[in-house]
N, C-alpha and C positions, 0 to 999 in steps of 0.2 A: 853668546847673547851679550849685548852692550849692558854695563852696569850703571847704577845712577851716579850723578855727580857726587864727589867729595867720599865715596864708597871704596876706593882703593882699586887696584887690577891684580888680576892673574894673568900670567902669559908662562909660554914654555920656551925654555933654552934651547939653544940648536946643540947637537952632538948626540952621543950615547951617553946619557949620565943615569946615575942612581936615582938621584930626585931632579927632574928636569922642570918642575912646576915651581914657579916664584909667586908669592904674594906680597905686593908692594902698596905702600900709601904714599901720598903726598903732605909733608907736615910743615909745608911753609915755601917760601922762594926767596933767592939770594938777591942782591943787589942789581944784578943785572936781568933778572925777572925769569932765571930758569928754575926749575923745580927743585926742592930739596926732598929727597925720596928716602924712605925708611922701609928697608926689606925687614918683612915680618920671619919669613923662612922659606927653605927649599922643600918641597915635597913631591913624593913619588907619583900622586895623582892629581887631577885638577879640582876634584871632590874634596879632597884633603886641604888644599890651598884655600879653596872657598869656605870652609869650614874654619880654617885658622883666621881668614880675615874677619869673618862674623864674629868669632870668639874675641879677635883683637878690638873689635868696635864695641863690644858690649864690657870687657874687663878693663881695658886702657884706652879710655877716651881720647880723642885727640885736642891739640889746642884749641881750634875752632869748635863751635859749638855743631852737635850733630843735628841732621835734618830733623830728627824726632823733637830735639829742645827746641829749635828754631819754630816748628810748628805749634809746640806747646806753648812757648811764650807769646806767640802772635795770637794764639787762641785766647790766652790769658787777659791779652791786652783788649782785645776784643769785648770779652766779658766785662772788664774794669770799665771800658768806655760805655757800655749799655748801663752798668750800674751808676755811673755818675750821671748819665741822661736821665734814669728814672728818677734819682734822687734829686735833681733839679726839678723834674716834672712835680714830684711828691712835694717839695718845698712851696713851690708856685700855688699848688692846690690848697696847703695850709694857708698862706699867706691869704688867699680869697676867702677862706672859710672863716678865718680869725677877723679879716675886714668886715663880712657881713653880719659877724656877732655882736660887734662893739656897737655902743648906741650912738 
């Protein structure tokens, strides 16, 4: 099954090995555009490698913001924009109310 973007990869190495499954993340790019990959570890089963990759995302966040942080920040930005809009509307309403009350 395909994993989400920026979430790392798990693949099987060829040959008869004790730990054939590898968990890897991309932690940047070099000047020529090639990926810099960080190997999390080698594991006996695919599920162990997937669990290690999930644990790595929780314990040691990458240099880039995770998808959860990006969604949280965009949600926060939207909430701030709504609050600014409502504050402007409230200011306009108060100015109109004050203009009616002045003789």
